[in-house]
C-alpha angles and dihedrals in degrees: 000000000000121000124215135191126206110222091202101055102009092238113160122204143158133229125203096205097055091228111133110238119231096229139025111263090219105047105007095237120144094223100110127149133175111266113218125195122212094258095054091046092053092046091051093049093047092051096052120103115255117249 
């Protein structure tokens, strides 16, 4: 599941499909970003190739 955060109203939600919605389901704004938790950020950094 992918988590998203609305920058307009701070609403956090998940989608099962992984497709980024066009608008926030709470306020309808188009200011959505992916919302990462600490565990997923660490996992992403650890999996990257070293420079």
